[in-house]
Backbone as a chain_set.jsonl record, in Angstrom:
{"seq": "MTMPMDLTKFRKLVAMDDSDALSRFALGQALFQQGDSPEALNEAVEHLMFANTKDPDHLATYHILGQVLIKLGRKDEARTVLGTGSTKAGDVGEGMGHDLGPAMAKLLETL", "coords": {"N": [[-5.619, 27.168, 20.447], [-3.235, 24.686, 20.899], [-1.72, 23.004, 23.61], [1.724, 22.209, 24.029], [2.816, 18.835, 24.215], [4.083, 17.339, 27.129], [7.021, 15.898, 27.196], [8.734, 15.045, 29.255], [6.995, 14.551, 31.388], [5.461, 12.432, 30.305], [7.46, 10.532, 29.945], [8.095, 10.017, 32.613], [5.707, 8.854, 33.481], [5.718, 6.503, 31.944], [8.027, 5.355, 32.974], [7.143, 4.764, 35.529], [5.3, 2.73, 35.075], [5.941, 0.681, 32.757], [4.437, -1.047, 31.296], [2.015, -0.01, 30.72], [-0.297, 0.627, 28.363], [-1.627, 2.996, 27.561], [-0.027, 5.092, 28.561], [2.291, 4.6, 27.112], [1.316, 4.983, 24.534], [0.689, 7.744, 24.712], [3.257, 8.862, 25.105], [4.5, 8.072, 22.725], [2.903, 9.447, 20.858], [3.447, 12.093, 21.617], [6.191, 12.235, 21.074], [6.103, 11.946, 18.299], [4.697, 14.267, 17.589], [6.397, 16.271, 18.425], [8.947, 15.64, 17.59], [11.215, 15.641, 14.953], [13.41, 14.286, 14.317], [15.046, 11.301, 13.18], [15.659, 9.603, 15.298], [13.864, 10.324, 17.389], [11.451, 9.753, 16.095], [11.724, 7.009, 15.579], [11.813, 6.09, 18.196], [9.244, 6.792, 18.92], [7.807, 4.996, 17.311], [8.5, 2.573, 18.555], [7.227, 2.82, 21.083], [4.557, 3.157, 20.271], [4.067, 0.795, 18.832], [4.279, -1.048, 20.897], [2.102, -0.211, 22.485], [0.044, -0.719, 20.683], [0.153, -3.491, 20.42], [-0.418, -4.258, 23.029], [-2.94, -3.126, 23.47], [-4.952, -3.664, 21.208], [-7.396, -2.653, 20.374], [-7.45, 0.056, 20.572], [-8.008, 2.599, 18.642], [-6.837, 5.051, 17.924], [-4.132, 4.617, 18.182], [-3.389, 3.14, 15.899], [-3.794, 5.085, 13.955], [-1.95, 7.189, 14.616], [0.469, 5.737, 14.685], [0.582, 4.83, 12.03], [0.991, 7.284, 10.704], [3.506, 8.019, 11.712], [5.108, 5.966, 10.716], [4.836, 6.464, 7.972], [6.121, 8.944, 7.819], [8.683, 8.121, 8.368], [9.235, 6.772, 6.089], [8.518, 4.147, 5.887], [6.604, 2.643, 4.26], [5.285, 0.206, 3.554], [4.851, -1.047, 6.026], [3.255, 0.934, 7.141], [0.996, 0.792, 5.489], [-0.04, -1.716, 6.254], [-0.605, -1.3, 9.01], [-2.409, 0.893, 8.912], [-4.413, -0.195, 7.307], [-5.365, -2.306, 8.892], [-6.247, -0.79, 11.089], [-8.251, 0.769, 9.858], [-10.11, -1.206, 9.166], [-10.795, -2.17, 11.721], [-11.942, 0.179, 12.751], [-14.201, 0.361, 11.205], [-15.662, -1.629, 12.296], [-16.681, -0.746, 14.675], [-19.238, 1.031, 16.478], [-20.851, 4.267, 16.283], [-18.856, 6.98, 17.497], [-16.214, 6.275, 19.843], [-13.792, 6.312, 18.373], [-14.575, 5.817, 15.811], [-14.616, 7.769, 13.838], [-12.003, 7.863, 13.023], [-11.595, 6.005, 11.079], [-12.204, 6.933, 8.336], [-10.141, 8.852, 8.23], [-7.84, 7.286, 8.393], [-8.199, 5.765, 6.083], [-7.923, 7.744, 4.17], [-5.213, 8.425, 4.516], [-4.13, 6.004, 3.669], [-4.69, 6.115, 0.953], [-2.749, 7.855, 0.078], [-0.478, 6.4, -0.088]], "CA": [[-4.208, 26.897, 20.59], [-2.995, 23.462, 21.645], [-0.545, 23.03, 24.462], [2.673, 21.161, 23.666], [2.808, 17.688, 25.11], [5.241, 17.343, 27.996], [7.748, 14.636, 27.073], [9.261, 14.648, 30.557], [5.872, 13.99, 32.146], [5.117, 11.131, 29.735], [8.562, 9.607, 30.246], [7.945, 9.632, 34.02], [4.583, 7.922, 33.549], [6.17, 5.223, 31.395], [8.985, 4.799, 33.935], [6.378, 4.24, 36.66], [4.666, 1.482, 34.64], [6.256, 0.585, 31.329], [3.503, -1.938, 30.621], [0.75, 0.701, 30.537], [-0.451, 0.949, 26.947], [-2.028, 4.389, 27.353], [1.153, 5.935, 28.772], [3.196, 4.385, 25.982], [0.687, 5.685, 23.407], [0.841, 9.189, 24.916], [4.653, 9.22, 24.854], [4.726, 7.925, 21.279], [2.231, 10.555, 20.178], [4.19, 13.32, 21.914], [7.447, 12.173, 20.315], [5.749, 12.201, 16.904], [4.286, 15.652, 17.402], [7.478, 17.207, 18.731], [10.246, 15.228, 17.085], [11.41, 15.394, 13.53], [14.629, 13.499, 14.121], [14.789, 9.857, 13.044], [15.741, 8.974, 16.617], [12.594, 10.559, 18.082], [10.392, 9.039, 15.389], [11.902, 5.58, 15.823], [11.382, 5.838, 19.572], [7.78, 6.852, 18.883], [7.344, 3.724, 16.753], [8.643, 1.541, 19.592], [6.165, 2.983, 22.082], [3.254, 2.955, 19.64], [3.903, -0.633, 18.536], [3.997, -1.696, 22.173], [0.727, 0.136, 22.846], [-0.847, -1.39, 19.74], [0.144, -4.907, 20.77], [-1.042, -4.388, 24.351], [-4.353, -2.729, 23.378], [-5.229, -3.592, 19.764], [-8.683, -2.002, 20.085], [-7.292, 1.513, 20.683], [-7.912, 2.988, 17.231], [-5.937, 6.191, 17.725], [-2.764, 4.116, 18.044], [-3.182, 2.814, 14.486], [-3.751, 6.335, 13.211], [-0.688, 7.878, 14.874], [1.559, 4.852, 14.253], [0.637, 4.893, 10.571], [1.595, 8.559, 10.314], [4.938, 7.984, 12.034], [5.742, 5.066, 9.75], [4.89, 7.192, 6.698], [7.162, 9.964, 7.945], [9.969, 7.425, 8.326], [9.384, 6.122, 4.789], [8.22, 2.723, 6.048], [5.261, 2.647, 3.684], [4.632, -1.103, 3.608], [4.367, -1.216, 7.396], [2.161, 1.893, 7.326], [-0.188, 0.235, 4.822], [-0.573, -2.785, 7.094], [-1.15, -0.701, 10.237], [-3.589, 1.701, 8.584], [-5.45, -1.101, 6.815], [-5.941, -2.969, 10.059], [-6.973, 0.22, 11.846], [-9.477, 1.12, 9.123], [-11.039, -2.323, 9.315], [-11.291, -2.152, 13.105], [-12.808, 1.349, 12.91], [-15.47, 0.038, 10.57], [-16.372, -2.608, 13.111], [-17.243, -0.137, 15.889], [-20.374, 1.933, 16.25], [-20.518, 5.691, 16.328], [-17.989, 7.322, 18.615], [-15.162, 5.298, 20.137], [-12.761, 6.309, 17.345], [-15.152, 5.491, 14.502], [-14.249, 8.828, 12.895], [-10.626, 7.672, 12.562], [-11.614, 5.135, 9.901], [-11.994, 7.715, 7.123], [-8.823, 9.499, 8.267], [-6.845, 6.264, 8.049], [-8.399, 5.431, 4.677], [-7.335, 8.853, 3.393], [-3.768, 8.227, 4.566], [-3.823, 4.846, 2.818], [-4.745, 6.561, -0.444], [-1.526, 8.58, -0.253], [0.648, 5.46, -0.171]], "C": [[-4.028, 25.621, 21.413], [-1.713, 23.591, 22.446], [0.419, 21.938, 24.006], [2.63, 20.032, 24.696], [4.132, 17.643, 25.863], [5.936, 15.981, 27.96], [8.25, 14.144, 28.426], [8.18, 13.975, 31.392], [5.534, 12.587, 31.632], [6.207, 10.098, 29.994], [8.472, 9.121, 31.695], [6.808, 8.626, 34.174], [4.979, 6.542, 33.04], [7.148, 4.559, 32.362], [8.269, 4.185, 35.143], [5.719, 2.899, 36.332], [4.86, 1.337, 33.14], [5.354, -0.392, 30.581], [2.145, -1.289, 30.375], [0.639, 1.199, 29.095], [-0.787, 2.42, 26.714], [-0.857, 5.352, 27.56], [2.125, 5.815, 27.607], [2.64, 5.06, 24.723], [0.932, 7.187, 23.519], [2.271, 9.638, 24.65], [4.971, 9.112, 23.366], [4.113, 9.061, 20.485], [2.996, 11.86, 20.395], [5.51, 13.354, 21.149], [7.193, 12.472, 18.839], [5.44, 13.675, 16.679], [5.415, 16.645, 17.627], [8.801, 16.859, 18.073], [10.277, 14.992, 15.602], [12.637, 14.537, 13.274], [14.259, 12.027, 13.957], [14.824, 9.14, 14.392], [14.42, 9.115, 17.369], [11.468, 9.774, 17.422], [10.506, 7.536, 15.586], [11.519, 5.208, 17.252], [9.853, 5.867, 19.648], [7.21, 5.535, 18.367], [7.411, 2.623, 17.808], [7.498, 1.616, 20.595], [4.788, 2.688, 21.488], [3.023, 1.489, 19.281], [3.614, -1.418, 19.809], [2.532, -1.459, 22.561], [-0.268, -0.603, 21.961], [-0.96, -2.881, 20.053], [-0.628, -5.136, 22.073], [-2.549, -4.084, 24.308], [-4.737, -2.549, 21.906], [-6.571, -2.965, 19.394], [-8.604, -0.481, 20.181], [-6.997, 2.064, 19.287], [-6.952, 4.143, 16.986], [-4.487, 5.739, 17.565], [-2.465, 3.782, 16.59], [-2.973, 4.087, 13.671], [-2.402, 7.042, 13.375], [0.488, 7.03, 14.391], [1.696, 4.864, 12.737], [1.314, 6.167, 10.079], [3.101, 8.583, 10.577], [5.671, 7.116, 11.027], [5.859, 5.728, 8.375], [6.028, 8.205, 6.735], [8.56, 9.357, 7.884], [10.21, 6.717, 6.991], [9.113, 4.628, 4.821], [6.795, 2.463, 5.568], [4.556, 1.299, 3.741], [4.064, -1.372, 4.995], [3.18, -0.289, 7.659], [0.882, 1.371, 6.681], [-0.852, -0.832, 5.698], [-1.269, -2.216, 8.328], [-2.443, 0.053, 9.933], [-4.742, 0.844, 8.057], [-6.15, -1.814, 7.952], [-6.771, -1.986, 10.875], [-8.277, 0.609, 11.182], [-10.534, 0.038, 9.267], [-11.644, -2.335, 10.709], [-12.244, -0.974, 13.332], [-14.176, 1.098, 12.297], [-16.322, -0.911, 11.382], [-17.004, -2.021, 14.377], [-18.408, 0.768, 15.507], [-19.907, 3.374, 16.231], [-19.719, 5.987, 17.591], [-16.858, 6.313, 18.725], [-14.092, 5.211, 19.037], [-13.262, 5.984, 15.957], [-14.74, 6.505, 13.434], [-12.821, 8.682, 12.375], [-10.555, 6.782, 11.328], [-11.402, 5.906, 8.606], [-10.626, 8.404, 7.076], [-7.741, 8.504, 7.89], [-6.979, 5.857, 6.589], [-7.78, 6.496, 3.778], [-5.802, 8.754, 3.378], [-3.342, 7.063, 3.671], [-3.79, 5.234, 1.346], [-3.47, 7.28, -0.867], [-0.332, 7.659, -0.456], [0.697, 4.726, -1.494]], "O": [[-4.599, 25.491, 22.496], [-0.747, 24.214, 22.007], [-0.02, 20.85, 23.633], [2.432, 20.263, 25.889], [5.187, 17.886, 25.278], [5.496, 15.032, 28.609], [8.194, 12.947, 28.709], [8.424, 12.95, 32.028], [5.343, 11.664, 32.423], [5.915, 8.927, 30.234], [8.739, 7.953, 31.977], [6.935, 7.653, 34.917], [4.616, 5.529, 33.637], [7.107, 3.343, 32.552], [8.739, 3.199, 35.71], [5.594, 2.035, 37.2], [4.044, 1.811, 32.35], [5.487, -0.551, 29.368], [1.226, -1.94, 29.879], [1.388, 2.078, 28.669], [-0.283, 3.026, 25.768], [-0.713, 6.322, 26.815], [2.711, 6.805, 27.17], [3.393, 5.639, 23.94], [1.332, 7.831, 22.549], [2.484, 10.683, 24.036], [5.644, 9.981, 22.813], [4.725, 9.579, 19.551], [3.171, 12.641, 19.46], [5.899, 14.402, 20.632], [7.98, 13.172, 18.202], [5.876, 14.26, 15.688], [5.391, 17.745, 17.076], [9.694, 17.704, 18.004], [9.468, 14.24, 15.057], [12.878, 14.11, 12.145], [13.274, 11.563, 14.53], [14.091, 8.172, 14.599], [13.914, 8.14, 17.924], [10.626, 9.194, 18.108], [9.492, 6.855, 15.743], [10.964, 4.135, 17.49], [9.245, 5.062, 20.354], [6.242, 5.016, 18.922], [6.479, 1.83, 17.938], [6.876, 0.604, 20.917], [3.954, 2.047, 22.127], [1.905, 0.991, 19.41], [2.803, -2.344, 19.804], [1.818, -2.395, 22.92], [-1.306, -1.062, 22.438], [-2.042, -3.461, 19.961], [-1.393, -6.093, 22.194], [-3.334, -4.708, 25.021], [-4.835, -1.423, 21.418], [-6.85, -2.768, 18.211], [-9.588, 0.204, 19.901], [-5.862, 1.997, 18.814], [-6.316, 4.201, 15.934], [-3.701, 6.402, 16.888], [-1.386, 4.11, 16.096], [-2.093, 4.156, 12.813], [-1.785, 7.445, 12.389], [1.404, 7.551, 13.754], [2.811, 4.903, 12.216], [2.116, 6.129, 9.146], [3.873, 9.1, 9.77], [6.738, 7.49, 10.54], [6.871, 5.568, 7.693], [6.807, 8.306, 5.787], [9.503, 9.991, 7.41], [11.271, 6.127, 6.786], [9.448, 3.918, 3.872], [5.908, 2.114, 6.348], [3.345, 1.251, 3.957], [2.943, -1.861, 5.132], [2.216, -0.678, 8.319], [-0.198, 1.492, 7.259], [-2.072, -0.845, 5.859], [-2.391, -2.606, 8.649], [-3.45, -0.128, 10.616], [-5.908, 1.129, 8.33], [-7.377, -1.916, 7.976], [-7.877, -2.314, 11.304], [-9.297, 0.765, 11.853], [-11.712, 0.333, 9.466], [-12.854, -2.492, 10.868], [-13.246, -1.118, 14.032], [-15.191, 1.568, 12.812], [-17.536, -0.997, 11.197], [-17.764, -2.698, 15.069], [-18.534, 1.203, 14.363], [-18.71, 3.655, 16.17], [-19.886, 5.328, 18.617], [-16.589, 5.577, 17.777], [-13.544, 4.134, 18.801], [-12.471, 5.884, 15.019], [-14.54, 6.149, 12.273], [-12.464, 9.317, 11.383], [-9.558, 6.805, 10.606], [-10.499, 5.567, 7.841], [-10.025, 8.524, 6.009], [-6.82, 8.842, 7.146], [-5.97, 5.626, 5.922], [-7.184, 6.179, 2.749], [-5.174, 8.975, 2.342], [-2.313, 7.133, 2.999], [-2.959, 4.739, 0.584], [-3.145, 7.309, -2.054], [0.712, 8.093, -0.942], [1.587, 3.903, -1.711]]}, "num_chains": 1, "name": "protein.A"}
């Protein structure tokens, strides 16, 4: 059983340092996992795009951002994000998010 992500906690972390890519990623991921409203998903995109720009080597950001964009119907943007993420995943060795490459490729096939 997974514990729900605490949006309040993540919002506080972002408020403490809004330039921290990991906090922004965590808030974006939590918004995606808990929010089905377009407002929550669009906010997730904002945080995830910031995190992706700040730390372009964090592969999980591509994976989650791609899923959010798909859910919002923004398929062209999702293709770009997932394609870039898949390429980056192929460039790393075992571990370090390497396993996300096939997951992103599978998502790309659905578009």
